[in-house]
Steps between C-alpha positions, in 0.01 A plus 500: 500500500724237643333224697767528773386857570128467548310511712702792635428579865504869585574604860339839564419738785123558517551760775649727233224664291730525196602133523148382569361698206760363262443142612122540472555624145711190425244272668225630274716443192618154610242321286732211414608434859872554439539702818446417864483766768628482858433785740807539720312744725232244587486398867692179551683513167797264510539378142830667417666387177825310557785723615287806578397682813194709579716815488621411149145431383389836639791682331449377141246305299583129489379227272536123517517314168344157465848346494590659836709794380450820699490828309512854637413850389400613154557157345199373698283775353631431149393137524172577676386757247612279213302212651179702500535626144676834549846429358553872434591549868768233472625640171529858625663416834736256329645742245879530542490867603183475708568173686750645750283809546185293559683288761618811688165673472316190621737463800434865591122463467506174699690668786257793509177327399316585821551870424301476175164661572211256499314724256783475247502121526124494452526734202757281327363155583144570601383661181654452157707189569225328698250563221745362247565198722128432540455513122792262454364261763153506341650432158728220622726311265325165490260443216330187368645291783865579414732750661777694330845447653788729407828306487733804498677646801537359850761486772 
């Protein structure tokens, strides 16, 4: 991954069970420290990326690349999941026919995320994905004092 991308800072809404579950999943998988997490719902939060407002951060996922570029929407998830060793998410959502659909679907889900039942969020992120994330975190990617770094992808 490109050095100008990482660490990638993710701005997320912890007051949303769906968002919080997904970020917790990413946190557990973030064994190489490529991602940083900023809770925009935290009391006193005022660390907006350049050119953004709180309303914009609440409307769509935002990411801040190491070089200062601000990303929005599905592209942030593509990079985040690629950074934690799940490039399949990026590959699927980046396919020519699926990319526009994934952007529209994500915008819809983001607008209505508080309507997603807490139980559904827990089912998705609290069981299978969390177990997989815990296994990935326990396994890590550093062995014998060296860490693997993937040089593909990036913003």
